[in-house]
C-alpha positions in Angstrom: 0.0 0.0 0.0 1.1 3.5 -0.8 2.3 5.6 2.2 0.8 9.0 2.9 4.0 10.8 2.0 3.9 9.4 -1.6 0.1 10.1 -1.8 0.7 13.7 -0.9 3.4 14.0 -3.5 1.0 12.6 -6.2 -1.8 14.9 -5.0 0.4 17.9 -5.6 1.9 16.6 -8.8 -1.5 16.0 -10.4 -2.1 19.7 -10.4 1.0 20.2 -12.5 0.8 17.3 -14.9 -1.4 14.3 -15.8 -0.6 11.2 -13.6 0.1 7.9 -15.2 -2.5 5.2 -15.0 -0.6 3.4 -12.3 -0.2 6.7 -10.3 -3.9 7.5 -10.6 -4.9 4.0 -9.6 -2.5 3.9 -6.6 -3.7 7.3 -5.4 -7.4 6.5 -5.8 -6.9 3.3 -3.7 -5.0 5.2 -1.0 -7.6 7.9 -0.9 -10.4 5.3 -0.6 -8.8 4.1 2.6 -7.2 7.2 4.1 -9.4 10.0 5.4 -6.5 12.3 6.3 -5.3 12.2 2.7 -8.8 12.8 1.3 -8.9 15.9 3.5 -5.4 16.9 2.3 -6.5 16.4 -1.4 -9.5 18.7 -0.8 -7.3 21.3 0.7 -4.8 21.1 -2.2 -7.8 21.6 -4.6 -9.0 24.6 -2.7 -5.5 26.2 -2.6 -5.1 25.4 -6.3 -8.4 27.2 -7.2 -7.7 30.2 -4.9 -4.2 30.5 -6.2 -5.4 30.7 -9.8 -8.0 33.3 -8.8 -5.4 35.6 -7.3 -2.6 35.3 -9.8 -0.4 38.4 -9.8 -0.9 40.9 -12.5 2.0 42.6 -14.4 1.0 45.9 -12.8 2.4 46.2 -9.3 4.0 42.8 -9.0 5.9 42.6 -5.8 5.6 46.3 -5.1 4.9 47.5 -1.6 2.4 50.2 -0.7 4.4 53.3 0.0 1.4 55.4 0.8 0.7 53.3 3.9 4.4 53.3 5.0 4.9 49.7 3.9 7.5 50.6 1.3 10.0 52.4 3.6 11.4 50.5 6.6 12.3 53.9 8.2 8.8 55.3 7.9 6.8 56.2 11.1 4.6 53.5 12.6 7.2 50.7 12.4 
């Protein structure tokens, strides 16, 4: 039987590429028996959906808000 560590790796990997038939089968069997991994898979799916919803735009990537004092470490309020 597949260990939870391997199942977690496959759960993450399936969001990046298609799993092989053997990987899918092994993961499905593991998920059928492991409630903790089923919960983990649901959480991965939620994070995947939320992450795609909030993808950074080209405008303002990585910039800090200087109006609120977040851009200058020496600004008041720190």
